[in-house]
C-alpha positions as CSV (number, residue, x, y, z in Angstrom):
1,X,-15.3,0.5,4.1
2,X,-14.1,3.4,1.9
3,X,-16.2,4.1,-0.9
4,X,-15.1,3.7,-4.7
5,X,-15.2,6.7,-6.7
6,X,-17.4,6.5,-10.1
7,X,-15.1,7.1,-12.9
8,X,-15.9,10.1,-15.2
9,X,-15.1,10.2,-19.2
10,X,-11.5,10.8,-20.0
11,X,-10.1,12.0,-23.5
12,X,-8.6,9.4,-25.9
13,X,-5.1,11.5,-25.6
14,X,-4.8,9.9,-22.1
15,X,-4.8,6.3,-23.1
16,X,-1.8,4.2,-22.1
17,X,-0.8,0.9,-23.0
18,X,-1.0,-2.1,-20.6
19,X,-0.6,-5.7,-20.2
20,X,-3.8,-8.0,-19.9
21,X,-4.0,-11.0,-17.6
22,X,-7.0,-13.0,-18.4
23,X,-8.4,-16.5,-18.8
24,X,-8.4,-16.2,-22.4
25,X,-5.2,-14.4,-23.7
26,X,-5.8,-11.2,-25.6
27,X,-3.7,-8.3,-26.9
28,X,-3.0,-5.5,-24.5
29,X,-5.6,-2.9,-24.6
30,X,-5.3,0.8,-24.3
31,X,-6.7,2.7,-21.4
32,X,-10.5,2.9,-21.6
33,X,-11.5,6.0,-23.5
34,X,-14.4,6.5,-21.1
35,X,-15.6,4.6,-18.0
36,X,-19.0,5.8,-17.8
37,X,-20.5,2.5,-16.4
38,X,-17.4,2.1,-14.2
39,X,-15.6,2.9,-10.8
40,X,-12.2,3.6,-9.8
41,X,-10.3,3.7,-6.3
42,X,-7.0,4.6,-5.1
43,X,-4.7,1.8,-3.6
44,X,-2.5,4.0,-1.2
45,X,0.7,3.1,0.0
46,X,0.7,1.5,3.4
47,X,3.1,3.0,6.1
48,X,4.1,1.1,9.2
49,X,5.0,4.2,11.5
50,X,6.5,1.8,13.9
51,X,6.6,-1.9,14.0
52,X,7.5,-4.1,16.9
53,X,7.7,-8.1,16.8
54,X,6.1,-8.9,20.1
55,X,6.2,-12.9,19.7
56,X,5.7,-15.8,17.4
57,X,3.1,-18.6,17.0
58,X,3.6,-22.1,17.1
59,X,3.0,-22.2,13.3
60,X,5.9,-19.8,12.8
61,X,3.8,-16.8,12.0
62,X,5.1,-13.5,13.9
63,X,3.0,-11.4,16.1
64,X,3.1,-7.6,15.6
65,X,2.3,-4.6,17.1
66,X,2.3,-1.8,14.6
67,X,0.7,1.7,13.8
68,X,-0.3,1.6,10.3
69,X,-1.0,4.9,8.3
70,X,-1.1,5.7,4.6
71,X,0.2,8.1,2.2
72,X,-1.5,9.8,-0.8
73,X,1.1,8.2,-3.3
74,X,-0.9,5.4,-4.7
75,X,-1.7,2.9,-7.4
76,X,-5.2,3.1,-9.1
77,X,-7.7,0.5,-9.7
78,X,-10.5,0.7,-12.1
79,X,-13.5,-1.5,-13.2
80,X,-16.2,-1.6,-15.8
81,X,-18.8,-3.8,-16.9
82,X,-18.0,-6.9,-18.9
83,X,-18.7,-10.4,-19.6
84,X,-15.3,-11.9,-18.5
85,X,-13.2,-10.8,-15.8
86,X,-9.9,-9.6,-17.1
87,X,-7.0,-7.4,-15.9
88,X,-4.6,-4.9,-17.7
89,X,-1.7,-3.5,-15.9
90,X,0.1,-0.5,-16.8
91,X,2.3,2.1,-15.1
92,X,6.2,2.3,-14.3
93,X,6.1,-0.9,-12.2
94,X,3.8,-2.9,-14.4
95,X,6.8,-5.0,-15.7
96,X,7.6,-6.4,-12.2
97,X,4.1,-8.1,-12.4
98,X,4.7,-9.7,-15.8
99,X,5.8,-13.1,-14.0
100,X,2.5,-13.2,-12.3
101,X,-0.3,-14.9,-14.2
102,X,-2.8,-14.6,-11.4
103,X,-2.0,-11.7,-9.0
104,X,-3.9,-10.6,-6.0
105,X,-6.1,-8.2,-7.8
106,X,-7.7,-11.0,-10.0
107,X,-7.9,-13.3,-6.7
108,X,-9.5,-10.7,-4.8
109,X,-12.0,-10.3,-7.7
110,X,-12.9,-14.1,-7.7
111,X,-13.3,-14.1,-4.1
112,X,-15.8,-11.5,-4.0
113,X,-17.7,-12.7,-7.0
114,X,-18.0,-16.3,-5.3
115,X,-19.0,-14.6,-2.0
116,X,-21.5,-12.5,-3.6
117,X,-23.1,-15.0,-6.0
118,X,-21.8,-12.6,-8.9
119,X,-21.9,-14.4,-12.3
120,X,-20.8,-11.5,-14.6
121,X,-17.4,-10.2,-15.2
122,X,-15.3,-7.1,-15.2
123,X,-12.9,-5.2,-17.4
124,X,-10.3,-4.1,-14.6
125,X,-7.1,-2.1,-14.8
126,X,-4.3,-1.5,-12.5
127,X,-2.0,1.4,-12.8
128,X,1.0,0.3,-10.8
129,X,3.0,3.2,-9.5
130,X,4.1,1.8,-6.3
131,X,7.1,-0.6,-6.4
132,X,6.6,-4.4,-5.9
133,X,7.8,-6.2,-2.7
134,X,8.8,-3.0,-1.3
135,X,7.2,-3.1,2.4
136,X,4.3,-0.5,1.7
137,X,1.6,-3.1,1.1
138,X,1.6,-2.9,-2.7
139,X,-0.4,-6.1,-3.5
140,X,-2.3,-5.7,-0.4
141,X,-3.5,-2.2,-1.2
142,X,-4.3,-3.1,-4.7
143,X,-6.6,-6.1,-3.8
144,X,-8.4,-3.6,-1.2
145,X,-9.1,-1.3,-3.8
146,X,-10.4,-4.1,-6.1
147,X,-12.9,-5.0,-3.6
148,X,-13.9,-1.5,-3.3
149,X,-14.7,-0.8,-6.8
150,X,-16.0,-4.3,-7.7
151,X,-18.4,-4.1,-4.7
152,X,-19.8,-0.7,-6.1
153,X,-19.7,-2.3,-9.7
154,X,-21.6,-5.6,-9.0
155,X,-23.7,-3.8,-6.3
156,X,-22.6,-6.6,-3.7
157,X,-22.2,-5.7,-0.1
158,X,-21.1,-8.6,2.1
159,X,-21.6,-8.3,5.9
160,X,-18.7,-6.9,7.5
161,X,-17.4,-10.1,9.1
162,X,-17.5,-12.2,5.9
163,X,-15.7,-9.3,4.2
164,X,-13.0,-9.1,6.9
165,X,-12.6,-12.9,6.2
166,X,-12.4,-12.7,2.8
167,X,-9.9,-9.9,2.9
168,X,-7.7,-12.0,5.6
169,X,-7.8,-15.0,3.3
170,X,-6.1,-12.8,0.6
171,X,-3.2,-11.8,2.7
172,X,-2.5,-10.5,6.3
173,X,-2.3,-6.8,5.4
174,X,-5.5,-6.6,3.0
175,X,-7.8,-6.2,6.2
176,X,-5.9,-3.0,7.3
177,X,-5.7,-1.6,3.6
178,X,-9.5,-2.1,3.4
179,X,-9.8,-0.2,6.4
180,X,-8.2,2.6,4.9
181,X,-7.3,4.8,7.9
182,X,-4.8,4.8,10.4
183,X,-5.2,1.6,12.8
184,X,-3.1,-0.3,15.2
185,X,-2.5,-3.8,13.9
186,X,-1.9,-6.6,16.0
187,X,-1.6,-10.4,15.8
188,X,-0.3,-11.5,12.2
189,X,-2.0,-8.3,10.9
190,X,-5.7,-9.8,11.8
191,X,-6.2,-7.9,14.9
192,X,-7.1,-4.2,14.1
193,X,-7.9,-1.4,16.7
194,X,-8.7,2.3,16.2
195,X,-5.7,4.5,16.5
196,X,-5.8,8.4,17.7
197,X,-6.3,10.9,14.9
198,X,-2.7,11.5,13.1
199,X,-1.6,15.0,12.3
200,X,-1.5,16.6,8.9
201,X,2.3,15.8,7.9
202,X,4.4,15.6,4.8
203,X,6.2,12.2,3.8
204,X,8.8,11.2,1.3
205,X,9.0,7.6,0.2
206,X,12.2,6.3,-1.1
207,X,13.2,2.6,-2.2
208,X,16.7,1.8,-3.4
209,X,15.5,-0.1,-6.5
210,X,15.7,-3.6,-4.9
211,X,12.5,-6.0,-4.3
212,X,12.8,-7.6,-0.8
213,X,10.2,-10.4,-0.5
214,X,8.7,-10.4,3.2
215,X,9.7,-14.0,4.3
216,X,13.6,-13.7,4.2
217,X,13.2,-10.5,6.4
218,X,11.3,-12.2,9.2
219,X,13.7,-15.3,8.8
220,X,16.6,-13.3,9.2
221,X,15.5,-11.2,12.4
222,X,17.2,-12.0,15.6
223,X,17.1,-10.9,19.1
224,X,14.4,-10.8,21.8
225,X,10.8,-9.9,21.3
226,X,9.4,-6.3,21.9
227,X,6.7,-4.9,23.9
228,X,3.7,-3.3,22.5
229,X,4.1,0.5,22.5
230,X,0.6,2.1,21.5
231,X,-0.4,5.7,22.6
232,X,-3.6,7.0,23.1
233,X,-3.5,10.9,22.7
234,X,-3.3,12.2,19.3
235,X,-0.2,14.1,18.6
236,X,-0.9,17.8,17.6
237,X,1.2,18.0,14.8
238,X,4.0,16.2,12.7
239,X,6.7,17.3,15.3
240,X,4.9,15.8,18.2
241,X,4.3,12.5,16.0
242,X,7.9,12.2,15.2
243,X,8.9,12.6,18.8
244,X,6.4,9.9,19.7
245,X,8.0,7.6,17.1
246,X,11.4,8.2,18.1
247,X,10.7,6.2,21.2
248,X,9.6,3.2,18.9
249,X,11.1,1.4,16.0
250,X,10.8,-0.9,13.3
251,X,12.3,-4.4,14.5
252,X,12.7,-5.5,11.1
253,X,15.2,-3.0,9.8
254,X,18.5,-4.7,10.6
255,X,17.3,-8.0,9.2
256,X,16.4,-6.1,6.1
257,X,19.9,-4.0,5.8
258,X,21.6,-7.4,6.3
259,X,19.8,-8.5,3.0
260,X,19.9,-5.2,1.1
261,X,22.5,-3.0,2.5
262,X,21.3,0.0,0.3
263,X,18.5,0.3,2.9
264,X,21.2,1.8,5.3
265,X,22.1,4.4,2.7
266,X,18.4,5.5,2.2
267,X,17.9,5.9,5.8
268,X,20.9,7.9,6.1
269,X,20.1,10.2,3.2
270,X,16.7,10.5,4.3
271,X,17.7,11.5,7.7
272,X,20.1,14.2,6.5
273,X,17.5,15.6,4.1
274,X,16.5,19.4,5.4
275,X,13.3,19.4,7.3
276,X,13.2,15.6,8.1
277,X,11.8,15.0,11.3
278,X,12.2,11.2,11.3
279,X,13.4,8.6,9.0
280,X,12.4,4.8,9.1
281,X,11.9,1.7,7.0
282,X,8.2,0.7,6.3
283,X,7.1,-2.9,7.0
284,X,9.7,-5.6,5.9
285,X,11.5,-2.9,3.4
286,X,13.0,-2.2,1.3
287,X,11.1,1.4,1.2
288,X,11.8,4.0,3.7
289,X,10.1,7.1,4.6
290,X,10.8,10.6,5.9
291,X,8.4,12.6,7.9
292,X,8.3,16.4,7.3
293,X,6.2,19.3,8.7
294,X,4.1,19.5,5.6
295,X,3.8,18.4,2.1
296,X,5.8,21.3,0.8
297,X,8.9,20.5,2.9
298,X,8.7,16.9,1.8
299,X,8.3,17.9,-2.1
300,X,11.5,20.4,-1.5
301,X,13.6,17.4,-0.3
302,X,12.8,14.9,-3.4
303,X,14.9,16.9,-5.9
304,X,18.1,16.5,-4.4
305,X,17.6,12.9,-3.5
306,X,16.7,11.9,-6.9
307,X,19.7,13.8,-8.6
308,X,22.1,12.2,-5.8
309,X,20.4,8.6,-6.4
310,X,18.8,8.5,-9.9
311,X,18.6,4.6,-9.6
312,X,16.0,5.2,-6.6
313,X,12.3,5.3,-6.5
314,X,11.6,8.5,-4.7
315,X,8.2,10.0,-4.3
316,X,6.7,12.9,-2.1
317,X,3.4,13.1,-0.4
318,X,1.3,13.4,2.9
319,X,-0.1,11.3,5.5
320,X,-3.8,10.9,5.0
321,X,-6.5,10.7,7.5
322,X,-8.9,8.4,5.4
323,X,-8.1,7.3,1.8
324,X,-11.6,8.7,0.7
325,X,-9.6,12.0,0.8
326,X,-7.2,10.7,-2.2
327,X,-8.6,11.3,-5.7
328,X,-7.6,8.2,-7.9
329,X,-5.4,9.4,-10.8
330,X,-5.7,7.7,-14.0
């Protein structure tokens, strides 16, 4: 499990307002002026470089074969010692969580406390930069980050199998997000296998601004099931990775476009961006990604896209080998 980063003191000038979710209602607080006794962790965007639907269980859950990687575009979760368990949510996508009185971060915290016999609380903060219901594992990666920071804060270390089960009980994508590195994902998301090392590459994430819950996308999927398409050799660079991915796909794309037609526009615009090696939808959408040779090439593509479509969320970044590479921003 990737390690949480101990937080350093921050000047008061960097405080930001947020919304608090807790058992006892309290007014929104400012960001912590100092996190001397706390920890923080990045919650990076999960990217399905390809996603094949290979079957369906009798209970209706679909079986997948997917290569999952991560980008350095991220949410941040922090935690400091406290008597009660509370959560403050801030950031550009905080309003999208206002209707959730008990989100996945708090559920992860309570599950870990129960598993570890922890009686004390924590004052948590989620800085929500990733769009909600967007195919990049926002809630799952936030929950995984919460497990990392609270394991460090509370000094609990569940057995690997117990932590995996705890994560899976929270959601199918939480275990792969807890792993925090490129992995092959099978089953309903519960079967994780090592993936070859991925090369350095730039990435642009783009979302048309429309939340897209996962269940309707799977319900709308039609056609035959695909075959698994894993590869064993590590691609030498971004172009070799894009070439390998060209022979694979995201089987949920057409179903997602049927629900949110703007996804097709996002894919077309990303694919036409100078330097884009491959454009594809991630997960069940609506976020799409473009692969580039490096982070600089990705950054150059963002300006024109954002200017042409100011209603989109567009973010440049890079693929990462391990989430330990990402310094959590506060």
